[in-house]
N, C-alpha and C positions, 0 to 999 in steps of 0.2 A: 729279263736280261740285266746284267750289271754293266754300267759304263764308268770308266775311269779316265780322268784327265790330269796329267802331271804338269806342274809348273815350278818355276823357281831355279831352274838350272842356269848355268852360265860359266863364265871364266873367273877364277879367283886365284890369288897367289898362295903359295904354301904357307900354312899357319893361319890362314883366314877361315871364315865361317860362311855358311850358306844354309838356307832353309828351303827344303823342298815341300811342296804341297800336293796332295792328291785329292781332287774333288770326286766323290763317288755318288752314284745313284743306282737304284735298283731294288728289287724286292727283298733281297737277302743281305744287303750291306750291313745294317745295324745289328744283325745276329751273327755276323761272320768275323773271323779273325782276318787280319790284314798283314801284308808283308811288303818289304822293300827288297829288291834284288838289283844287281848291277852287272853290266857286261862291258868289259874293256875290249878294245879292238883286237881281234884275233884270238880272243879267249872265250871260254864258256861262261854262261850266266851263273852268278854266284849269289848265295844268300847274304843279306846284310842285316836285316832286323825284322822282328815279328811282334805283333801285339794282339791280344785276345779281343773278343767282341766288346767287352765293357771298358777296355783300356786299363785294367787293373794289373795285368801281367805283361811283361815284355821279355824278349830274348834277343841276343846280339851275337853276330859272328865275332870271333876273337880279334879279328883285324880292325874292328871298329869300336869295340867295347871301350867305354869311358870317354869316347870322342863323339859318338853319335847318340842321339836320343829320338826314339820313335814315340809318337803320341797321337791321340785322336780326339776329335770333338764330334761326337755323334749327333749333337743338335745341329751342327752345321754340315754334317756329312763330309768331313775333311780329315785326312790322315797326314801327319807331318813327319818329316825327317830332318831334325836339326843336326847339322854337321859342323864340327869345330875342329881346330888343329888339323886342317886338311893337309894331305900329303899328295905328291904327284901320283902315287900309286892308287889314289882314290879316283883318278880320272876314268870315267866310264859313262855309259848311258844308264840312267837309273830308272827302274820300273817299279810301280806299285801294283799290287795284286790282291785280289779277294780270295780268301780260302774257302774250301768246301765245307769246313766246320767252324766251330766257335772258338777253338783254342789256339795254341801256338804251334806253328809248323815251320820247319826249316828246309823242306824239300819242295822244289818247284812243282812237282806233280800234285801237290795238295792245293794248288791255286789254279782254278779253272778260268779265271778272268784276269786280264792284264790291261794296263794302260799302254800307250804308245811310246812312253819313255821321254826323258829329258836329259840332255847332255850336261855333264859336269866336267869341266876341265880345270885341273889344278896345275899351275905353272911352277917351275922350280926357281 
């Protein structure tokens, strides 16, 4: 089984930065793609960013492109989401997830394992 624990969420003012971390463990972690999703109150979960198994390829939602950076350190089993120029509309619970394959995926059904989420609140 794969286990994921997110951390780094909190309250930040608009224009600020925050880095989320996802500590992962399990038999398939180092051979799997990873993703970050978010879910705002009253809305459906949406894709944020994805990274392939080796960390050499990334993909971002248009809403966060050039502001967020996903990265991974396979030696430490940690995936990061560096967020900058934060906006109030970025407010959501952020989830990391492990993909069923090694590549890039933007749909939630490609991720069988999920963390419990961490709250990010951006004030205006």
